[in-house]
LOPANU-329146 format. One line per field, with one value per atom (N, C-alpha, C): residue number from 1; residue in three letters; atom name; x, y, z. Coordinates in nm, 2 decimals, padded with zeros to 4 digits. Each point is the difference from the previous one (the first is absolute). Layout:
BEGIN
k c(NUM	...)
r c(ALA	...)
a c(CA	...)
xx c(X	...)
yy c(Y	...)
zz c(Z	...)
//
This chain:
BEGIN
k c(1	1	1	2	2	2	3	3	3	4	4	4	5	5	5	6	6	6	7	7	7	8	8	8	9	9	9	10	10	10	11	11	11	12	12	12	13	13	13	14	14	14	15	15	15	16	16	16	17	17	17	18	18	18	19	19	19	20	20	20	21	21	21	22	22	22	23	23	23	24	24	24	25	25	25	26	26	26	27	27	27	28	28	28	29	29	29	30	30	30	31	31	31	32	32	32	33	33	33	34	34	34	35	35	35	36	36	36	37	37	37	38	38	38	39	39	39	40	40	40	41	41	41	42	42	42	43	43	43	44	44	44	45	45	45	46	46	46	47	47	47	48	48	48	49	49	49	50	50	50	51	51	51	52	52	52	53	53	53	54	54	54	55	55	55	56	56	56	57	57	57	58	58	58	59	59	59	60	60	60	61	61	61	62	62	62	63	63	63	64	64	64	65	65	65	66	66	66	67	67	67	68	68	68	69	69	69	70	70	70	71	71	71	72	72	72	73	73	73	74	74	74	75	75	75	76	76	76	77	77	77	78	78	78	79	79	79	80	80	80	81	81	81	82	82	82	83	83	83	84	84	84	85	85	85	86	86	86	87	87	87	88	88	88	89	89	89	90	90	90	91	91	91	92	92	92	93	93	93	94	94	94	95	95	95	96	96	96	97	97	97	98	98	98	99	99	99	100	100	100	101	101	101	102	102	102	103	103	103	104	104	104	105	105	105	106	106	106	107	107	107	108	108	108	109	109	109	110	110	110	111	111	111	112	112	112	113	113	113	114	114	114	115	115	115	116	116	116	117	117	117	118	118	118	119	119	119	120	120	120	121	121	121	122	122	122	123	123	123	124	124	124	125	125	125	126	126	126	127	127	127	128	128	128	129	129	129	130	130	130	131	131	131	132	132	132	133	133	133	134	134	134	135	135	135	136	136	136	137	137	137	138	138	138	139	139	139	140	140	140	141	141	141	142	142	142	143	143	143	144	144	144	145	145	145	146	146	146	147	147	147	148	148	148	149	149	149	150	150	150	151	151	151	152	152	152	153	153	153	154	154	154	155	155	155	156	156	156	157	157	157	158	158	158	159	159	159	160	160	160	161	161	161	162	162	162	163	163	163	164	164	164	165	165	165	166	166	166	167	167	167	168	168	168	169	169	169	170	170	170	171	171	171	172	172	172	173	173	173	174	174	174	175	175	175	176	176	176	177	177	177	178	178	178	179	179	179	180	180	180	181	181	181	182	182	182	183	183	183	184	184	184	185	185	185	186	186	186	187	187	187	188	188	188	189	189	189	190	190	190	191	191	191	192	192	192	193	193	193	194	194	194	195	195	195	196	196	196	197	197	197	198	198	198	199	199	199)
r c(MET	MET	MET	GLU	GLU	GLU	ILE	ILE	ILE	GLU	GLU	GLU	PHE	PHE	PHE	GLN	GLN	GLN	ASP	ASP	ASP	GLY	GLY	GLY	LYS	LYS	LYS	GLN	GLN	GLN	GLU	GLU	GLU	VAL	VAL	VAL	ILE	ILE	ILE	GLU	GLU	GLU	ALA	ALA	ALA	TRP	TRP	TRP	TYR	TYR	TYR	MET	MET	MET	ASP	ASP	ASP	ASP	ASP	ASP	SER	SER	SER	GLN	GLN	GLN	GLU	GLU	GLU	ASP	ASP	ASP	GLN	GLN	GLN	ARG	ARG	ARG	LEU	LEU	LEU	PRO	PRO	PRO	HIS	HIS	HIS	HIS	HIS	HIS	ARG	ARG	ARG	GLU	GLU	GLU	PRO	PRO	PRO	LYS	LYS	LYS	GLU	GLU	GLU	PHE	PHE	PHE	ILE	ILE	ILE	PRO	PRO	PRO	LEU	LEU	LEU	GLU	GLU	GLU	LYS	LYS	LYS	LEU	LEU	LEU	SER	SER	SER	GLU	GLU	GLU	LEU	LEU	LEU	GLY	GLY	GLY	ILE	ILE	ILE	VAL	VAL	VAL	SER	SER	SER	TRP	TRP	TRP	ARG	ARG	ARG	LEU	LEU	LEU	ASN	ASN	ASN	PRO	PRO	PRO	ASP	ASP	ASP	ASN	ASN	ASN	TRP	TRP	TRP	GLU	GLU	GLU	ASN	ASN	ASN	ASP	ASP	ASP	GLU	GLU	GLU	ASN	ASN	ASN	LEU	LEU	LEU	LYS	LYS	LYS	LYS	LYS	LYS	ILE	ILE	ILE	ARG	ARG	ARG	GLU	GLU	GLU	ALA	ALA	ALA	ARG	ARG	ARG	GLY	GLY	GLY	TYR	TYR	TYR	THR	THR	THR	TYR	TYR	TYR	MET	MET	MET	ASP	ASP	ASP	ILE	ILE	ILE	CYS	CYS	CYS	ASP	ASP	ASP	VAL	VAL	VAL	CYS	CYS	CYS	PRO	PRO	PRO	GLU	GLU	GLU	LYS	LYS	LYS	LEU	LEU	LEU	PRO	PRO	PRO	ASN	ASN	ASN	TYR	TYR	TYR	GLU	GLU	GLU	THR	THR	THR	LYS	LYS	LYS	ILE	ILE	ILE	LYS	LYS	LYS	ASN	ASN	ASN	PHE	PHE	PHE	PHE	PHE	PHE	GLU	GLU	GLU	GLU	GLU	GLU	HIS	HIS	HIS	LEU	LEU	LEU	HIS	HIS	HIS	THR	THR	THR	ASP	ASP	ASP	GLU	GLU	GLU	GLU	GLU	GLU	ILE	ILE	ILE	ARG	ARG	ARG	TYR	TYR	TYR	CYS	CYS	CYS	LEU	LEU	LEU	GLU	GLU	GLU	GLY	GLY	GLY	SER	SER	SER	GLY	GLY	GLY	TYR	TYR	TYR	PHE	PHE	PHE	ASP	ASP	ASP	VAL	VAL	VAL	ARG	ARG	ARG	ASP	ASP	ASP	GLU	GLU	GLU	ASN	ASN	ASN	ASP	ASP	ASP	GLN	GLN	GLN	TRP	TRP	TRP	ILE	ILE	ILE	ARG	ARG	ARG	VAL	VAL	VAL	ALA	ALA	ALA	VAL	VAL	VAL	LYS	LYS	LYS	LYS	LYS	LYS	GLY	GLY	GLY	GLY	GLY	GLY	MET	MET	MET	ILE	ILE	ILE	VAL	VAL	VAL	LEU	LEU	LEU	PRO	PRO	PRO	ALA	ALA	ALA	GLY	GLY	GLY	MET	MET	MET	TYR	TYR	TYR	HIS	HIS	HIS	ARG	ARG	ARG	PHE	PHE	PHE	THR	THR	THR	LEU	LEU	LEU	ASP	ASP	ASP	THR	THR	THR	ASP	ASP	ASP	ASN	ASN	ASN	TYR	TYR	TYR	ILE	ILE	ILE	LYS	LYS	LYS	ALA	ALA	ALA	MET	MET	MET	ARG	ARG	ARG	LEU	LEU	LEU	PHE	PHE	PHE	VAL	VAL	VAL	GLY	GLY	GLY	ASP	ASP	ASP	PRO	PRO	PRO	VAL	VAL	VAL	TRP	TRP	TRP	THR	THR	THR	PRO	PRO	PRO	TYR	TYR	TYR	ASN	ASN	ASN	ARG	ARG	ARG	PRO	PRO	PRO	HIS	HIS	HIS	ASP	ASP	ASP	HIS	HIS	HIS	LEU	LEU	LEU	PRO	PRO	PRO	GLU	GLU	GLU	ARG	ARG	ARG	LYS	LYS	LYS	GLU	GLU	GLU	TYR	TYR	TYR	LEU	LEU	LEU	ASP	ASP	ASP	LYS	LYS	LYS	LEU	LEU	LEU	VAL	VAL	VAL	LYS	LYS	LYS	THR	THR	THR	GLU	GLU	GLU	GLY	GLY	GLY	GLY	GLY	GLY	ASN	ASN	ASN	GLN	GLN	GLN	ALA	ALA	ALA	ILE	ILE	ILE	GLU	GLU	GLU	ALA	ALA	ALA	ARG	ARG	ARG)
a c(N	CA	C	N	CA	C	N	CA	C	N	CA	C	N	CA	C	N	CA	C	N	CA	C	N	CA	C	N	CA	C	N	CA	C	N	CA	C	N	CA	C	N	CA	C	N	CA	C	N	CA	C	N	CA	C	N	CA	C	N	CA	C	N	CA	C	N	CA	C	N	CA	C	N	CA	C	N	CA	C	N	CA	C	N	CA	C	N	CA	C	N	CA	C	N	CA	C	N	CA	C	N	CA	C	N	CA	C	N	CA	C	N	CA	C	N	CA	C	N	CA	C	N	CA	C	N	CA	C	N	CA	C	N	CA	C	N	CA	C	N	CA	C	N	CA	C	N	CA	C	N	CA	C	N	CA	C	N	CA	C	N	CA	C	N	CA	C	N	CA	C	N	CA	C	N	CA	C	N	CA	C	N	CA	C	N	CA	C	N	CA	C	N	CA	C	N	CA	C	N	CA	C	N	CA	C	N	CA	C	N	CA	C	N	CA	C	N	CA	C	N	CA	C	N	CA	C	N	CA	C	N	CA	C	N	CA	C	N	CA	C	N	CA	C	N	CA	C	N	CA	C	N	CA	C	N	CA	C	N	CA	C	N	CA	C	N	CA	C	N	CA	C	N	CA	C	N	CA	C	N	CA	C	N	CA	C	N	CA	C	N	CA	C	N	CA	C	N	CA	C	N	CA	C	N	CA	C	N	CA	C	N	CA	C	N	CA	C	N	CA	C	N	CA	C	N	CA	C	N	CA	C	N	CA	C	N	CA	C	N	CA	C	N	CA	C	N	CA	C	N	CA	C	N	CA	C	N	CA	C	N	CA	C	N	CA	C	N	CA	C	N	CA	C	N	CA	C	N	CA	C	N	CA	C	N	CA	C	N	CA	C	N	CA	C	N	CA	C	N	CA	C	N	CA	C	N	CA	C	N	CA	C	N	CA	C	N	CA	C	N	CA	C	N	CA	C	N	CA	C	N	CA	C	N	CA	C	N	CA	C	N	CA	C	N	CA	C	N	CA	C	N	CA	C	N	CA	C	N	CA	C	N	CA	C	N	CA	C	N	CA	C	N	CA	C	N	CA	C	N	CA	C	N	CA	C	N	CA	C	N	CA	C	N	CA	C	N	CA	C	N	CA	C	N	CA	C	N	CA	C	N	CA	C	N	CA	C	N	CA	C	N	CA	C	N	CA	C	N	CA	C	N	CA	C	N	CA	C	N	CA	C	N	CA	C	N	CA	C	N	CA	C	N	CA	C	N	CA	C	N	CA	C	N	CA	C	N	CA	C	N	CA	C	N	CA	C	N	CA	C	N	CA	C	N	CA	C	N	CA	C	N	CA	C	N	CA	C	N	CA	C	N	CA	C	N	CA	C	N	CA	C	N	CA	C	N	CA	C	N	CA	C	N	CA	C	N	CA	C	N	CA	C	N	CA	C	N	CA	C	N	CA	C	N	CA	C	N	CA	C	N	CA	C	N	CA	C	N	CA	C	N	CA	C	N	CA	C	N	CA	C	N	CA	C	N	CA	C	N	CA	C	N	CA	C	N	CA	C	N	CA	C	N	CA	C)
xx c(-00.56	-00.05	00.02	00.12	00.03	-00.08	-00.05	-00.09	-00.14	-00.05	-00.14	-00.02	-00.14	-00.04	00.06	00.03	00.08	-00.10	-00.12	-00.09	-00.02	00.02	-00.01	00.10	00.11	00.10	00.07	00.01	00.07	-00.09	-00.13	-00.08	00.02	00.07	00.02	00.14	00.10	00.15	00.06	00.08	00.05	00.15	00.09	00.14	00.06	00.10	00.08	00.12	00.11	00.13	-00.02	00.07	00.00	00.10	-00.04	00.09	00.10	00.10	00.09	-00.03	-00.13	-00.02	-00.02	00.03	-00.01	-00.14	-00.09	-00.12	-00.08	-00.11	-00.09	00.00	00.04	00.01	-00.15	-00.11	-00.12	-00.05	00.06	-00.02	00.03	-00.05	00.02	00.15	00.08	00.13	00.02	-00.08	00.02	00.13	00.07	00.09	-00.07	00.07	-00.04	00.08	-00.07	-00.14	-00.02	-00.12	-00.04	00.06	00.05	00.05	-00.06	-00.12	-00.08	00.06	-00.01	00.07	-00.12	00.02	-00.10	00.02	-00.12	00.01	00.09	00.03	00.08	00.14	00.04	00.13	00.01	-00.11	00.01	00.02	-00.07	00.00	00.16	00.07	00.14	00.08	-00.03	00.07	-00.04	-00.09	-00.04	-00.13	-00.05	-00.14	-00.11	-00.08	-00.12	-00.12	-00.11	-00.12	-00.12	-00.11	-00.13	-00.10	-00.11	-00.12	-00.11	-00.04	-00.10	-00.13	-00.09	-00.12	00.01	00.04	00.01	-00.11	-00.13	-00.13	-00.05	00.07	-00.05	00.12	00.10	00.13	-00.02	-00.09	-00.02	-00.04	-00.08	-00.06	00.07	00.11	00.07	00.06	-00.06	00.07	00.15	00.00	00.14	00.11	-00.04	00.10	00.03	-00.10	00.03	00.10	-00.02	00.10	00.13	00.01	00.14	00.06	-00.07	00.05	00.06	-00.09	00.03	00.13	00.00	00.10	00.14	-00.01	00.14	00.03	-00.09	00.02	-00.01	-00.09	-00.02	-00.11	00.06	-00.08	-00.03	00.09	-00.03	-00.08	-00.09	-00.06	-00.04	00.03	-00.08	-00.03	-00.06	-00.05	00.04	00.07	00.04	-00.05	-00.04	-00.04	00.12	00.05	00.11	-00.06	-00.01	-00.05	00.03	00.00	00.03	-00.08	-00.13	-00.10	00.03	00.02	00.01	00.12	00.12	00.13	00.07	00.02	00.09	00.14	00.05	00.13	00.01	-00.12	-00.01	00.12	00.05	00.11	00.12	00.05	00.10	-00.01	-00.10	-00.03	00.01	-00.06	00.00	00.15	00.06	00.15	00.09	-00.04	00.06	-00.03	-00.12	-00.06	00.08	00.04	00.05	00.16	00.05	00.14	00.03	00.10	00.02	00.05	-00.07	00.04	-00.05	00.05	-00.05	-00.04	-00.07	-00.04	00.06	00.02	00.04	-00.11	-00.12	-00.13	-00.08	-00.08	-00.09	-00.06	-00.04	-00.10	-00.12	-00.10	-00.15	-00.09	-00.06	-00.09	-00.13	-00.12	-00.12	-00.08	-00.02	-00.07	-00.14	-00.07	-00.14	-00.08	00.06	-00.04	00.11	-00.03	00.10	00.11	00.12	00.10	00.14	00.10	00.14	00.11	00.11	00.11	00.11	00.04	00.12	00.10	00.11	00.11	00.10	00.05	00.08	00.13	00.11	00.11	-00.02	00.03	00.02	00.14	00.03	00.13	00.12	-00.03	00.10	00.01	-00.08	00.00	-00.09	-00.08	-00.10	-00.13	-00.06	-00.12	-00.12	-00.08	-00.13	-00.10	-00.10	-00.11	-00.12	-00.04	-00.12	-00.12	-00.10	-00.12	-00.10	-00.04	-00.11	-00.11	-00.11	-00.14	-00.08	-00.12	-00.10	-00.01	00.02	-00.01	00.14	00.10	00.13	00.07	00.07	00.08	00.14	00.10	00.14	00.10	00.08	00.10	00.14	00.08	00.13	00.10	00.08	00.08	00.10	00.05	00.10	00.12	00.07	00.13	-00.01	-00.12	-00.02	00.00	00.07	00.01	-00.14	-00.06	-00.13	-00.03	-00.10	-00.06	-00.14	-00.08	-00.14	-00.03	-00.10	-00.07	-00.13	-00.09	-00.12	00.00	-00.12	-00.01	-00.06	-00.04	-00.05	-00.13	-00.09	-00.12	00.03	00.12	00.04	-00.08	-00.01	-00.08	00.02	00.02	00.00	-00.05	-00.09	-00.03	00.05	00.11	00.06	00.01	-00.03	00.02	00.15	00.06	00.14	00.00	00.06	00.00	00.15	00.02	00.13	-00.01	00.12	00.01	00.05	-00.08	00.04	-00.02	00.09	00.00	00.05	-00.06	00.05	00.12	00.10	00.11	00.01	-00.01	-00.02	00.14	00.11	00.13	00.04	00.02	00.06	00.15	00.07	00.14	00.04	00.03	00.02	00.12	-00.01	00.11	00.13	00.11	00.04	00.00	-00.06	00.01	00.03	00.10	00.01	00.06	00.05	00.06	-00.09	-00.12	-00.11	-00.01	-00.03	-00.02	-00.12	-00.11	-00.11	00.02	00.09	00.03	00.08	00.09	00.08	-00.10	-00.08	-00.10	-00.08	-00.04	-00.10	00.09	00.10	00.10	00.03	00.03	00.02	-00.12	-00.13	-00.11	-00.02	00.04	-00.01	00.08	00.12	00.10	-00.05	-00.06	-00.04	-00.12	-00.09	-00.12	00.06	00.09	00.05	00.07	00.08	00.06	-00.09	-00.12	-00.09	-00.07	-00.02	-00.07	00.10	00.13	00.10	00.01	-00.01	00.00	-00.11	-00.12	-00.11	00.00	00.06	00.01	00.10	00.11	00.10	-00.03	-00.11	-00.05	-00.04)
yy c(-00.53	-00.04	00.11	00.07	00.10	00.13	00.02	00.12	00.00	-00.11	-00.02	00.06	00.01	00.05	00.12	00.10	00.11	00.12	-00.01	00.12	00.05	00.12	00.06	-00.05	-00.06	-00.05	00.11	00.11	00.11	00.05	-00.06	00.03	-00.10	-00.10	-00.11	-00.01	00.03	00.00	00.13	00.06	00.12	00.00	00.07	00.00	00.14	00.01	00.12	-00.02	00.08	00.00	00.02	-00.05	00.01	00.11	00.06	00.08	-00.09	00.07	-00.09	00.01	00.06	00.00	-00.13	00.00	-00.11	-00.01	00.07	00.01	-00.13	-00.02	-00.12	-00.05	-00.13	-00.06	00.00	00.01	00.00	00.12	00.11	00.13	-00.01	00.09	-00.01	00.03	00.08	00.05	00.05	00.09	00.07	00.09	00.04	00.09	00.14	00.10	00.15	00.07	00.02	-00.02	-00.15	-00.04	-00.13	-00.05	-00.13	-00.04	-00.14	00.01	-00.10	-00.07	-00.13	-00.08	-00.08	00.03	-00.08	-00.14	-00.07	-00.15	-00.07	00.08	-00.06	-00.02	00.08	00.00	-00.14	-00.03	-00.13	-00.11	00.00	-00.11	00.00	00.11	00.00	-00.07	00.00	-00.06	-00.14	-00.05	-00.15	-00.02	00.10	-00.03	00.00	-00.11	-00.02	00.03	00.06	00.03	00.01	-00.03	00.00	00.06	00.05	00.02	-00.11	-00.05	-00.11	00.02	-00.10	00.03	-00.08	00.06	-00.09	-00.04	00.07	-00.05	-00.13	-00.06	-00.11	-00.08	-00.01	-00.07	-00.15	-00.06	-00.14	-00.04	00.10	-00.03	00.09	00.06	00.10	-00.06	00.01	-00.07	00.07	00.13	00.06	-00.05	-00.02	-00.06	-00.13	-00.09	-00.12	00.00	00.09	00.01	00.04	00.08	00.05	-00.13	-00.07	-00.13	-00.09	-00.03	-00.10	00.04	00.13	00.06	-00.01	00.04	00.00	-00.11	-00.11	-00.12	00.01	00.09	00.02	-00.11	-00.11	-00.12	00.01	00.06	00.02	00.12	00.00	00.13	-00.01	00.11	00.01	00.15	00.02	00.13	00.02	00.14	00.02	00.14	00.00	00.14	00.06	00.11	00.07	00.11	-00.02	00.10	-00.04	00.09	-00.04	-00.12	00.01	-00.11	-00.13	-00.02	-00.13	-00.06	00.06	-00.04	-00.04	-00.12	-00.04	00.05	00.05	00.06	00.13	00.08	00.11	00.09	00.04	00.12	-00.06	-00.13	-00.06	-00.02	-00.04	-00.03	00.13	00.10	00.13	00.06	-00.02	00.04	-00.09	-00.12	-00.09	00.03	00.04	00.04	00.12	00.10	00.12	-00.01	-00.12	-00.01	-00.01	00.08	-00.02	-00.14	-00.06	-00.13	-00.04	-00.12	-00.03	-00.14	-00.06	-00.14	-00.07	-00.13	-00.07	-00.03	00.04	-00.02	00.13	00.02	00.13	00.01	00.12	00.02	00.05	-00.07	00.04	00.02	00.13	00.04	00.07	-00.05	00.05	00.06	00.11	00.07	00.00	-00.09	-00.02	00.10	00.05	00.10	00.09	00.12	00.08	00.05	00.02	00.06	-00.02	00.03	-00.01	00.06	00.00	00.06	-00.11	-00.01	-00.08	00.09	00.00	00.09	-00.08	00.07	-00.08	00.09	-00.05	00.08	00.03	00.14	00.01	-00.04	00.03	-00.04	00.08	00.11	00.09	-00.04	-00.10	-00.03	00.08	00.08	00.11	-00.09	00.03	-00.07	00.08	-00.10	00.03	-00.06	00.07	-00.05	-00.03	-00.11	-00.05	-00.03	00.09	-00.01	-00.08	-00.12	-00.09	-00.01	00.03	00.00	-00.12	-00.01	-00.11	-00.01	-00.11	-00.02	00.00	00.04	00.01	-00.14	-00.05	-00.12	00.04	-00.05	00.05	-00.12	-00.01	-00.11	00.07	-00.03	00.05	-00.12	00.03	-00.10	-00.06	-00.12	-00.08	00.09	00.02	00.08	00.14	00.05	00.14	00.03	00.10	00.03	00.08	-00.03	00.05	-00.01	00.06	-00.02	00.04	-00.04	00.02	00.07	00.09	00.04	00.04	-00.01	00.06	00.15	00.06	00.15	00.02	00.13	00.03	-00.05	-00.08	-00.07	-00.14	-00.04	-00.12	-00.13	00.00	-00.12	-00.03	-00.12	-00.05	-00.16	-00.01	-00.16	-00.01	-00.10	-00.02	-00.14	-00.03	-00.13	-00.02	-00.12	-00.02	-00.11	00.01	-00.10	-00.04	-00.11	-00.07	-00.11	00.00	-00.12	-00.12	-00.11	-00.12	00.01	-00.07	00.01	00.14	00.07	00.12	-00.01	00.09	00.03	00.15	00.02	00.15	00.05	-00.06	00.03	00.15	00.09	00.13	00.00	00.06	00.01	00.15	00.03	00.14	00.05	00.13	00.07	00.00	-00.04	-00.01	-00.16	-00.03	-00.14	00.02	00.08	00.03	-00.12	-00.09	-00.12	-00.10	00.02	-00.11	00.01	-00.12	00.01	00.08	-00.01	00.09	00.14	00.06	00.13	00.05	-00.08	00.02	00.00	-00.09	-00.01	00.13	00.03	00.14	00.11	00.02	00.12	-00.01	-00.12	-00.01	00.05	-00.04	00.05	00.14	00.06	00.15	00.08	-00.06	00.08	-00.03	-00.11	-00.01	00.08	00.03	00.10	00.13	00.04	00.14	00.02	-00.09	00.00	00.03	-00.08	00.01	00.14	00.05	00.13	00.11	-00.02	00.10	00.00	-00.12	-00.02	00.08	00.00	00.05	00.15	00.04	00.15	00.06	-00.08	00.06	00.03	-00.07	00.02	00.14)
zz c(-01.77	00.13	00.09	00.00	00.11	-00.01	-00.12	-00.02	00.02	00.04	00.03	00.14	00.03	00.13	00.06	-00.09	00.05	00.02	-00.04	00.02	00.15	00.02	00.14	00.10	-00.05	00.09	00.09	-00.04	00.06	00.13	-00.01	00.12	00.12	-00.03	00.12	00.02	-00.10	00.01	-00.03	00.10	-00.02	00.05	-00.07	00.05	00.01	00.08	00.02	00.07	-00.02	00.06	00.15	00.08	00.14	00.06	00.10	00.07	00.10	00.06	00.08	00.16	00.03	00.13	00.09	00.12	00.08	00.07	-00.04	00.07	-00.02	00.06	-00.01	-00.14	-00.01	-00.14	-00.07	00.07	-00.05	-00.06	00.03	-00.08	-00.15	-00.08	-00.14	-00.04	00.09	-00.03	-00.15	-00.03	-00.12	00.01	-00.12	00.01	-00.01	00.02	-00.02	-00.10	-00.12	-00.04	-00.02	-00.02	-00.02	-00.14	-00.01	-00.13	-00.03	-00.07	-00.03	-00.14	-00.01	-00.10	-00.09	-00.13	-00.09	00.01	-00.01	00.01	-00.09	-00.12	-00.10	00.05	00.10	00.06	00.08	00.07	00.07	-00.10	-00.11	-00.10	-00.05	-00.03	-00.03	00.11	00.13	00.10	00.01	-00.09	00.01	00.08	00.05	00.08	-00.10	00.02	-00.08	00.10	-00.05	00.09	-00.09	00.08	-00.07	00.11	-00.07	00.09	-00.02	00.10	-00.01	00.10	00.00	00.08	00.12	00.11	00.12	00.06	-00.03	00.08	-00.07	-00.10	-00.08	-00.04	00.10	-00.07	-00.01	00.08	-00.03	-00.15	-00.05	-00.14	-00.10	00.03	-00.09	-00.12	-00.12	-00.12	-00.03	00.04	-00.02	00.09	00.12	00.10	-00.05	-00.05	-00.04	-00.12	-00.09	-00.12	00.04	00.10	00.04	00.07	00.09	00.06	-00.10	-00.11	-00.09	-00.09	-00.03	-00.09	00.08	00.12	00.07	00.09	00.00	00.07	00.15	00.06	00.14	00.05	00.04	00.04	00.15	00.08	00.15	00.02	00.10	00.05	00.14	00.08	00.13	00.03	00.11	00.04	00.14	00.02	00.13	00.04	00.12	00.06	00.08	-00.04	00.07	00.09	00.13	00.09	00.14	00.10	00.12	00.07	-00.04	00.06	-00.06	-00.13	-00.06	-00.04	00.02	-00.03	00.11	00.03	00.11	00.01	00.10	00.01	-00.10	00.01	-00.10	00.00	00.13	00.00	-00.06	00.04	-00.07	-00.16	-00.03	-00.14	-00.09	00.05	-00.07	-00.01	00.11	00.00	-00.09	-00.01	-00.11	-00.14	-00.02	-00.12	-00.06	00.09	-00.03	-00.01	00.02	-00.01	-00.17	-00.05	-00.13	-00.05	-00.10	-00.03	-00.15	-00.04	-00.13	00.01	-00.10	-00.01	-00.12	-00.01	-00.12	-00.09	00.04	-00.08	00.00	-00.10	00.00	00.14	00.04	00.10	-00.06	00.02	-00.07	00.12	00.00	00.09	-00.06	00.04	-00.06	00.12	00.01	00.10	00.00	00.08	00.01	00.09	00.10	00.09	00.06	00.03	00.07	-00.09	00.06	-00.09	00.06	-00.07	00.05	-00.09	00.04	-00.07	-00.04	-00.12	-00.04	-00.05	00.07	-00.02	-00.08	-00.11	-00.11	-00.03	-00.05	-00.04	-00.15	-00.04	-00.15	-00.05	-00.11	-00.06	00.07	00.07	00.06	00.14	00.06	00.14	00.09	-00.07	00.07	00.04	00.11	00.04	-00.07	-00.05	-00.05	00.08	00.04	00.07	-00.08	-00.01	-00.09	00.10	-00.01	00.08	-00.07	00.06	-00.06	00.08	-00.08	00.08	-00.04	00.05	-00.04	-00.15	-00.06	-00.14	-00.08	00.06	-00.05	00.02	-00.11	00.00	-00.05	00.08	-00.04	00.01	-00.11	00.01	00.00	00.10	00.01	-00.06	-00.08	-00.06	00.09	-00.01	00.06	00.00	00.11	00.01	00.01	00.02	00.03	00.15	00.05	00.14	00.03	00.11	00.03	00.14	00.04	00.15	-00.01	00.11	00.01	00.13	00.01	00.12	-00.03	00.12	-00.01	00.00	-00.04	00.02	00.13	00.03	00.13	00.03	-00.11	00.04	00.05	-00.01	00.07	-00.03	-00.13	-00.04	-00.14	-00.04	-00.15	00.00	-00.08	-00.02	-00.13	-00.02	-00.14	-00.03	-00.12	-00.06	-00.04	00.04	-00.04	-00.10	-00.11	-00.10	-00.03	-00.05	-00.01	-00.11	-00.06	-00.10	00.08	-00.01	00.08	00.14	00.08	00.15	00.05	00.10	00.04	00.07	-00.03	00.08	00.04	00.12	00.04	00.05	-00.04	00.07	-00.05	00.10	-00.04	00.02	-00.09	00.01	00.03	00.12	00.03	-00.07	-00.04	-00.07	00.10	-00.06	-00.13	-00.04	-00.11	-00.06	-00.15	-00.03	-00.14	-00.09	00.08	-00.07	-00.05	00.05	-00.06	-00.15	-00.06	-00.16	-00.03	00.09	-00.03	-00.01	00.08	00.01	-00.11	-00.04	-00.13	-00.12	00.00	-00.13	00.00	00.12	00.01	-00.04	00.04	-00.04	-00.15	-00.05	-00.15	-00.08	00.05	-00.08	00.01	00.12	00.02	-00.10	-00.01	-00.09	-00.15	-00.04	-00.14	-00.01	00.10	-00.02	-00.01	00.08	-00.01	-00.15	-00.03	-00.14	-00.10	00.00	-00.11	00.01	00.11	00.01	-00.05	00.03	-00.05	-00.15	-00.06	-00.15	-00.06	00.06	-00.05	00.00	00.13	00.02	-00.11	-00.03	-00.07	-00.15	-00.05	-00.14	-00.04)
//
């Protein structure tokens, strides 16, 4: 299931290590020189992603398959831009506070673009740029944040298993069971990789 709908994914999802500058959060924040990250690295961190057809999402069989396989029963669509999001400035500030959720965060970009920043296993920030057609699932317990890029617009589908709970737990919330489970999985993934390399 996880390997389907991967063609051309790197055209709509791209990732790189971030610099430490305090400039506008909507800028790319590349390191010097730029350090791009292969999408396999995101998979190792527990992030699942696909490229789908956003122009026909209502009839998209691939989207239906993903929703059925992963139990995403709830769906809504939100426009994040100054004109359409009430309390825009406050919300954008809140989205950019580092936090985690006790459930997956599932976002499908139907129009526009934005940045999902996530932490790697060494607590370094990775910026994941998602454009129209990119769908991304951040695992429960993973610290992350979101911001628009300089185009100031994303139209995103939000998916959820059951009734939506959008509660953000701002860092630090390391005591939550979901955080511990996420870290345990990371350690197992790393251990597996080391075993393969050691042969």
